[in-house]
C-alpha positions, 0 to 999 in steps of 0.5 A: 252264806249258802253256796251259789252252786248248791241245789238242795243237797247237791250241786247245780253244775253236777246235777246238770252234767249228770243230766247230760250223761243220763240223756246220752244213756237213754239215746239209741246211739252216738249223737251230735253235740247239737242233738245232745244239747237240744235233748238236754235243754242246754246251750251247746257251749255248756254241753261241750264243756261237760262232754270234754270232761266226760271224754277226759274221764273215759265216761264218753268218747268222740268218734273222730270222723263223724264227731259224734259223741257216745258213752265211753269205756268207763261208763260201760264199766260203771253200768256193769258194776251196778248191774253186777251188784244188783241183788237179783244178779248176785242171787243168780250168780252166787252158785255159778262156779258150782254149775260150771264145775258140775256141767263142765261147760262155760257159764254166762249170766246175762241181763238186758241192757240198753244194747241188748243181752249183756254178759255180766258174769262168766265162769269157765268150765273144765273144758273152756270153749274157745270164744271171744265173748267176755264180760260186757259182750252184747249177744244178738237177740235172734240168733243166740241162745241167750238172746232167744231166752230174752225174746221168749221171756222178756217184756215186749217193751224192753226188747221191741227196738232191738227185735225189729232191728235184727228182724229187718237185718235177717229179712235182708240176709236170711242166713242170719236166721237159718232155722225159722223164717225171718218174719214176725210169725217165725219169731212167734213160732220160736217164742212159743217153742221156747216157752213150751220147752222151758229153754232155748238152744243154738247149734254150730250153724250159728257159731261154728264148733260151739253149742249153747243152751239157755234158760231164764231167771224169772220174777213173779210176773214170769218175766226174765230178770236174767238168763243163764247160758251154758256153752260147750262143744258137745252137740248132745248137751242141747238135746232134751233130757241131757244131764247138762240141760237138767242142771241148767233148768234146775238151777234157773228154777231154784234161782227164780221167784214164785210166779205169784207174790207172797201175801 
């Protein structure tokens, strides 16, 4: 007899559970049990059992006071592992240790995830920058060199939600965006300059004591698949023509694909 649980090559219950997890991944943030059940098209009692299993496995977490559910640490690790094994990421990352050695700066490889620019590879330079960033860190879009590279080269549809969130926040608190007006026109100015220069940078007014430069790894549509960033303490590294900037831009150009697909 066929297994009553089977659904084609898979299991009905597992398919349903994975559907709940996928719905949580697509959501903007933490959700109530009712919201998850409604979006998944399942009874709350059934979804609650799945969520209990996810929490036990670390794939989900429940916030104590609010009772809302969100993805857990193991889900983050799973996503980062998938990103890190993507061929594009592997190609961009394979020579990062050499770039860190030659530049003397800490090197980050970031991709665009659900919550923004996410660090998936990290190589410390000869003079490690003192920072709390690490694998899985999500960097701001508007006031980090990494984020600004995605702002300039990522598809609008991918970054629109976070761009609008951060723009509203900066409009309320202009100190978050000290070098350009916190307006759409200000962001267009920032983007135009980045694309003309071929890189982005921030100085110590954003993170005291640190400077950063970043450039995109581009696909054939001239869109960022990843961003490489160098972090250090010497202000001159972000100046046009600096040896470190030349290394970064040459690295990203070599890892990018041609702007037109091959025949």
